[in-house]
C-alpha positions in Angstrom: 55.2 47.6 -55.0 54.5 43.9 -55.1 51.3 44.1 -57.1 50.8 45.5 -60.6 47.4 47.0 -61.5 45.4 44.3 -63.1 42.1 43.7 -64.9 40.1 40.6 -64.2 39.8 38.7 -67.4 36.4 37.1 -66.8 33.0 37.9 -65.3 31.9 34.6 -64.0 33.7 31.8 -62.3 32.8 28.2 -63.3 29.2 27.3 -62.2 28.4 24.8 -59.5 26.6 21.5 -60.2 23.2 23.3 -60.1 24.4 25.8 -62.7 24.7 28.7 -60.2 27.7 31.0 -60.7 30.1 30.9 -57.9 31.0 34.6 -58.1 31.1 37.5 -60.5 32.9 40.8 -60.5 30.7 43.9 -60.6 31.7 46.9 -62.8 31.2 50.6 -62.3 31.6 50.8 -58.5 34.6 53.1 -58.6 38.2 53.0 -59.8 39.5 52.5 -56.2 37.2 49.6 -55.4 36.7 46.0 -56.5 33.1 44.7 -56.1 31.9 41.1 -56.5 28.9 38.9 -55.7 29.4 35.4 -54.6 26.9 32.6 -54.2 26.7 29.2 -52.7 24.0 26.6 -52.0 25.3 26.4 -48.4 27.2 28.9 -46.2 30.4 26.8 -46.6 30.2 27.3 -50.4 29.4 31.0 -50.1 32.4 31.7 -47.9 34.7 29.5 -50.1 33.5 31.2 -53.3 33.9 34.7 -51.8 37.5 33.8 -50.8 38.1 32.5 -54.4 36.9 35.8 -55.8 39.4 37.6 -53.6 42.2 35.2 -54.6 41.4 35.5 -58.3 41.4 39.3 -58.1 44.9 39.2 -56.5 46.7 36.7 -58.7 46.3 34.4 -61.6 45.4 31.2 -59.8 47.2 28.8 -62.2 50.5 30.4 -61.1 50.0 29.6 -57.4 51.0 26.3 -55.8 49.5 24.9 -52.6 52.8 24.9 -50.6 51.6 26.7 -47.4 48.4 26.0 -45.4 46.9 28.7 -43.1 44.0 27.8 -40.7 41.5 30.4 -39.7 39.1 29.7 -36.7 36.7 32.4 -35.6 33.2 32.8 -34.1 30.8 35.6 -34.5 27.1 36.2 -33.6 26.3 37.6 -37.1 26.9 35.8 -40.4 27.7 39.0 -42.1 30.3 40.0 -39.6 31.8 36.5 -39.9 32.2 36.9 -43.7 33.6 40.4 -43.3 36.2 39.2 -40.8 37.1 36.1 -42.8 37.8 38.1 -45.9 39.7 40.7 -43.9 41.9 37.9 -42.7 42.8 36.9 -46.2 44.1 40.5 -46.8 46.0 40.3 -43.5 47.9 37.2 -44.7 48.8 39.0 -47.9 50.0 42.1 -46.1 51.7 40.5 -43.0 53.1 37.3 -44.5 53.2 38.1 -48.2 50.9 35.1 -49.0 48.6 34.5 -51.9 46.1 31.6 -51.9 44.7 29.2 -54.5 42.1 27.2 -52.5 39.8 27.6 -49.5 38.1 24.8 -47.6 35.5 26.3 -45.3 33.3 24.7 -42.6 30.7 26.7 -40.8 28.6 25.5 -37.8 25.8 27.3 -36.0 25.2 26.8 -32.3 24.9 29.8 -30.1 27.2 31.6 -32.6 28.5 31.0 -36.1 31.8 29.2 -36.0 34.1 29.1 -39.0 37.0 26.8 -39.6 38.8 27.4 -42.8 42.0 26.1 -44.4 43.6 28.3 -47.1 46.4 26.9 -49.3 48.9 28.9 -51.3 52.4 30.3 -51.2 54.6 33.3 -50.7 54.3 36.0 -53.3 57.0 35.7 -56.0 56.6 38.5 -58.6 58.8 36.5 -61.0 56.5 33.5 -60.8 53.0 34.9 -60.1 50.9 37.0 -62.4 49.8 39.6 -59.9 46.6 41.6 -60.1 44.9 43.9 -57.6 46.5 44.8 -54.3 43.5 44.4 -52.0 43.6 46.9 -49.1 40.5 46.4 -47.0 37.0 44.9 -47.1 34.5 47.7 -46.8 30.9 48.0 -45.4 29.8 49.8 -48.6 27.1 47.7 -50.2 28.2 44.8 -48.0 25.4 42.3 -47.8 24.8 38.6 -47.0 21.4 37.1 -47.6 19.7 33.7 -47.9 17.9 33.3 -51.2 15.6 30.5 -52.5 18.7 29.1 -54.3 21.0 29.3 -51.4 23.2 32.2 -50.1 24.4 35.3 -51.8 26.8 38.1 -50.8 27.9 41.5 -52.2 31.4 42.7 -51.2 33.3 45.8 -52.1 37.1 45.9 -51.4 39.4 48.9 -51.5 42.2 48.4 -53.9 
């Protein structure tokens, strides 16, 4: 098993320039799930912050170097489906290519559909180097939500671990 059971050591990530938390982990969902809320002033920020929540739950970020870049391009009619598929792709890279990531640069455009272009940077998993956390299995539809708020965007995500 590549991942050791881990406990996230913080509740909030650093706040953005407006003082809005980027993401926070939610407790009490179940022992087989990890839940978080992510926020962002713009959709680009929301998606990047949701990705960072996923990264942080998998590995201690200060142990990861930006050696490998993966590009994700996808289009969907629905913003929720786009986020769901984007986060699922992060899990795919972990499972198929043994990659963990440190950063996400995300750009979303809206024409007839929502189009995402993202660049993830990280490296191959090395259990001797990386302080591993949760082994994320799949994004679920349980409590999954993406909404626009007066302060920007917010999502709730539950991931099987």
